[in-house]
N, C-alpha and C positions, 0 to 999 in steps of 0.2 A: 687526552690532550688538554692542557691548561687553557684558561680563557685568554691569557696573554699570548701563548703560542698560536692559538687559533686566530687572534687579532692580527699578529705579525704575518701569519701566512696569508690571510685575506688581503692585507695591505700590499704584500709583495705581489700577489696575483693581480691586484688592481693596477699596480705600477707597470707590470709586464704588459697588461692589456692596453694601457694608455700608450706605452712606447710602441707597441705593435701598430697602433693606429696613427703614429706620427706625432704623438703628444709627449713632449719630454718631461720627465718627472725628476731627473737628476738635478741635485743642487751643486754646492761647491766642492763636494767630495771628488777626488780624482777618479777618472774614468778607467774601468778595468781594461786590461789589454785586449780581452776578447771582444770589446765593443769599439775598439779603436781601429776602424776599418776604412776611414775616409781617405781621400787622395788630395795632394796639394793642388791638383787641377780644380777641385771644388772651390778653392779660394778665389779663382778668377771671377765667376759671377757674383760671389759674395761682395768683393770690393768694387765691382762695377756698380752693383745695386746700391752700395753705400754712398755713391756719388751721384745718383740720379736725382739731382736737385736743381731747380731753377735758380737757386741762390748762386750757383756758379755763373749763370748768365748775368745776374745782377752784379756779382763781383767783377766779372770781366768788363761789364759796362762801367763799373766804378773805377777800374784802372785808367780808363780814358777820361771819364768825367771828373772824378775827384783827384786822381793822381797825375793827370796830364800825360799819360803814356801813349805812344803811338802803337801801331799794329805790331811792328817788329819787336818792340819791347814787351808787349803783351805775350808774344810768342815765346820769348825767353822765360817770362814769369810762369806761363802755363806749362812749360816743359820742366822747369826747375822745381816748382812747388811740389808736385806729386812724387818726384824722385827723392827729394829730401824728406818729406813727411812720411810717405808710405814706405820708403826705405827703412826708416826707423820702426814703423809699425810692423813691417815684415820681420825685422831682426828681433823685436820683442816677441813676435809670434813663435819664434823658435822655442821659447820657454814652454809654450803650451804643449808641443809635441814631446818635450823632455819630461814634463811633470804630469801631463794629462789633467790639469786642473785650471780653473779660471785665473785670470791674471791677478786679481786682488787677493785670491787665496794663496797663490804662490808668493805674493808679496809679503806674507806673514813670515816666511823664512828669511827675508831680507831685513825687515824692520822690527821683527819681534811681534808677539801676539798683541800686545798693547800698543806698541809703537806704530803698527800698521793702521791703527785707527786714525792717526793724524793725516797722512796722505789720503787714506781711504775716504775720510769725511770731506776733505777738500775736493777730491775728484767726484764724489757723489753730488756735492753741491754744484760743481761746474757742469755736471751732466744735466742738472735742472735747467740751467741756462740754455744749453745746446738743444735739449728737447723742447724747450719753450720756443726757441727761434724756429725750429722745424715745424712745430705745431702751428705757429702763427703763419708761417709761409704757406702751409697746406690749407689753412682756413682762408687766407687771402686768395689762393688759387681758385677755390670753390666760389668765393664771393665774386671774383672776376668773371667766372663762367656764368653765374646767375645774372650778372649785370649785362654782359654783351649778348647773351642769348634771350633772356626773358625781360630784360630791362628792370630787374629788381635791384634797387639801390641798397647800399649797405646801411644798416641801422644797428643800434645796440643789441636788440633782441636777436637779430640775424647773426651778428658777430658771435654771440655766446653760443647759439645753436650750432653753427658751423664748427666752431672750436671744439665743442663738446663731442660732436660726431667724429671729428678727427681723432681726438684722444681716446675715445671708446674703441674705435676700430684699431688703433695702434695697440692698445692694451690687449685686445682679443688676439691679434697676430702674435705679439711677443709672448703672450701667456702660453701659446701652444708649443713653443720651444724651437730649437735650432732647425729641425727638419722642416717644419712648416715655413719658417722664415726663408730657408734656402730654396724651397720649392717655389715660393712666391717670387724670390729674387730672379730665378731663371726666366720666368714669363715676363716679368717687368723689364728685364734687360733687353730682350728681343723687341718688345713693343716700343720702348723708349728709343732704342737705337734706330729703328725704322723711321719713326716720326722725326727724330733729330736729323736724319738724312734729308727728309722732306723740307724741314726748316732751313737746313744748309743750302739746299737747292734753290729755295725761294730767295734767300739772301743773296746768293750769287747772281741771280737774275735782276733783282730789284734794287740792290745797293748801289749808291753812287761811289764807286771805288776810287775815283779821283780825290774825293773828300777824305776817304778812309786813309789812303796812302799819302795824302798831302799833309797830314798832321805832323807838327814838329815833335821831336823827341823830348820827353820829359827828363827830369833830373834822375841821375843814377840812384840817389838815395831813395827816391820814390819807388823805383823799380825793385830794389832790394827789400824795401818795406812791403811791397806788394807780394813778393815771394813769401815773406813771413806770415802775412795775413791769410793768404790762401792755404799755406801749409798748416796753419793753426787748426783748420777743420780736420785735416788728416791726423795731426798730432793727437787730437782728442780721442782717436781710436786706439792709441798705443796701449794703455792699460787693459783694453778690452780685447786686444789681438789674440792672446792665448785662449780666450773664450771660444774662438772659432777654429783654433788649431788643436785643441785638446782631444779631439776624436781622431787625430792623425796618429799612426803608429810611430813608435820611437825611432824607427828606421827611416822615416820620411826624410827626403832631401831638404836640408836647410836652405840651399840655394834655390830650390823650386818654391819654397814658401815665400822667400823674398821676391823672386821673379814674378810669381802670380799675383802677389799683393801689389807691387808697383805697377805691373802691367794692367791689372784690372782697374786701378784708379786712374792711371794715365790715359787709358782709352777714352775715358769720359771727361776728365778735367781739362785737358788741353783743348779739344774742339769746343767744349762749352765756354771756356774762358774766351777763346777767339771769337765765337759767335756773339758773346756779350759785348766784346769790344767793337765789333762791327755794328751791332744794334745801337750802340751809344751815339752814333751819328744822328739818329732820329730821336734821342731822348736826352737832350742837354740838361734837363732839370731833374735827372734821376737822383742826384745826391740829396735833393730836398724832398723826394717822394715819401709819402707816409706809409707806403707798402712796397714790397719788393717785386711784385709780379704784374700789376695792372698794365705796365708799359707793353707787355706782350700782346694784350688785346688791341693796342693802338698800332703796333708795328705789323703784326701778322694778320692775314685775312681770316674771316670768321671760320671758314672750313678747316683751317689749319690751327688756329689759336685754341679752339675749344678742345679737340682731341689731345693736343699737345699739353694743355694745362691739366686735363684730366689724368693723362698718363703720368705727368710730373707729380700730380697729387698722390698717385699710387706710389711713386718713388719716394716721396716724403714720408708716406706711411711706413714704408719698409725701412727707411733710414732710422726713423724714430723707434720702430719695432726692434731693430738691432741694438739701438742704444739702450732701450728699456730692458731688453733681454740681459745685457751686461750689467745694467744698473741694479737688477734684481740680485745678481751675485754680490755686487758691492754692498748692498744693504745687508745681505746675510753675513758678510765678513765683518760688518760693523756691529753685529750682535743682535740684529732683528731676528727673532726665532720664529720665522714664518717660512712657509713654502715659497719657492722662487716666484711663482705667479702672483702671490699675494704681496711679496716684496715689490714686485713691479708696479702694483696698484698705487703704492706710495708716490712713486715718480709720476705716474699718470695724473694723480690728483694735484700734485704740485705744479706740473706743467700747465694744467688747466687754469689754475689760479693766476700764475705768473703770465700766461698767455693772454688772459683777459685784461690784465693790467697794461701789458705792452700794446695791445690793439686799441684799447680805449683811451690811453693816456699819452703814448709816445707821439711826438710830432714829426720825427724823422727816423724812419726805420734804419736807413743806411748808417746814420751817425751812431745809433745805439748798437748796431751790428758790428761796426768796425771797432768801437770801444770794447765790446764784449770779446771779440777775437783777440785783441791785443793782450787782454788779461788771461784769456783762456789758454793761450800758448804757454805762458809762464807757469800757470797752475799745473799743467800736465808735464811740462819739461823737467821740473824738479824731480818728479818720480822717475821719469825716463832716465835721467842722468845716473841716479843711484841704482835702479834696477838693472839698467843696461850694463854697468860696470860689474855688478854682482854676477851677471850671467857669464862673465869671462872666467870666473873662479868657481862657480857652483854648477855642477853638471846634473845633479839629481836632488830630489827633495824626499823627506820622510813623510809619506802620505798620512800616517797616524799622527805625527807631530803637527801637521798643518791643521788638523781638525781639533786637536786638543788645545783648548784655550786656557787651561789651568797651568799652574806653575810646574807641573810635571812634564810639560811639553819641551821637546828638545830645542824649540825656538822661543823659549821664555827669556833667555839671555839674562839681562839684569833688570829685575822687577818688571819683566815683560817687554823691555825695550832693548833695541840694539843701538847703543849710543852713537856709534859711527854713522849708521844709516840715518837716524833721526837728525843728528847734527848737520850732516851733509845736505840732507833734504831742506832743512829749515834755512840754512845759510844760502843755499842755491836759490831758494825762493825769494829771499830778501834781495839778493844780488840782482836777480832778474827784474824785480819791481823797481829797483833804483834806476834802471835804465829804460823803463817803459813809459811811454806817453800815450794818453788817450783822453777822450772827453770826460771820462769818469775819474781818472786818476793819472797824475804825472809825477814820476819820480824825480828826485833832486839831481840825478845824473842823466836825465833824458835829453840834454842838449849839450852842445860844445864838446862833443867827443864822438868818434866814429860809431861806437856801439849804440848810443842813443840816437844819433842822427839817422842811422840806417835801420832803425827798428829791430835791433838784434838782441833785445833783452832776453828773449827766449833762448838764444844761443848761449848767452852768458849764464843763464840758469843751468843748462845742461853741463857746460864746461865746469862751472864752480862746483855743482853738486857731484859730478862724476869724479873730478880730481880729488876733492876732499874725501870722498868715500874710499877712493883708491889708496890714499896715504894714511888715513886714520886706522888705528888698530881695531880689528874686528873681534867681537867676543866669540869664544869657542862654542861650537854646537854641543850641547850636552848629550851624553850617550842615551839611547832609547831605554826607557824603563821596561823591565820584563813583563810586568803585569800592569797594564794601563788601560783604563776605559775612557776613550776619547769623549769629549763633550759634544753632543750633536749640535750642529749649527746650521 
């Protein structure tokens, strides 16, 4: 046996051993049919865990404090946001069971091998921001526990240490792969659900309900904008949705994928948003707070605040682990020739640096967070519009062509680009930004029209990108070459 053959056999044996112990070694290559044994029911705990975040409490409180909405308006927002956002996430997830590959790998068939680098790079950068927000929230949760239990006040050194611990733990979980993440998700779901019920019971007993229900209704524009902001968090999962459905068999029910995705998110989002709205009666200065979680230590008794914050910390770890798991695939599709777990380390390092900057320099967490969400929704919506319309016409992908990044690929199109997809994506992105208003950026059409006034720039992005891609002429898929050696990525 040659040295090369011996090395390949040893590597294959190592990968099989790692898979046997729950450590995933597979990268962006499509999953073989023999390994696609998952069930759509497994998506329910996945998307429950993806929303175990105290940020939903903060956002619910923000609906009352910053947007002036009453309880009933918050009920509408908390119901509509997960249906809209995770409905799209579930629909995009259908592509995973069709192609058995991560979302950004399947995206190569839409945009072309080079064209996919454009939305891929933007989505990867946007993930830095989302992972940074989650890391900062987790670090603040730990800092709050240290403060209310041990009286240890926050300082620069402690901020860096807690942030570092959070990022390292996130990297460890995401590096182990999908099975480890899903196993942790199941336990976190039950624990967080149990303690959320305790918090809900406490609020029912202790809240001044006359004050809660006595609030005047806020403007309709603020309510619609609130739906968009909360939906933005869900929308950010859309390109990653196939990552969690690629182990489903091709015969899996598309309706079940959407149902479990929306159901898992809705079970968490609605009650958390409503609890945050109720809590807002005791936190009128939340909009100016420098962190998103310390108010829980003021509202809840010590015996409840500490375990709830610690379990929420675990939830934030899992959310970031899921995000970094998908970010590793995105990095690989951008051409980083690294194993997935090493690709994940790039995002971990970036979130550590950006998290330190946000915690040490930002004066208002909520202001920065809302501005980020406004732009995040547009960044992901442009890809959703193009990819979603393409799903209506493309039922399968050439697995070999997805991995072949040379001009021999069936998805090379014109110089590596699909002009229709790239043009529709770019113009959709521009259209959305024109109607978007935030503390960081305000488009010229963000006022004096319904789209801008109601914060619907992300809807404009999806519509423009999708319609343009639908009508523009698409390049033909080149026939597969008989003898072709795909470039490993």
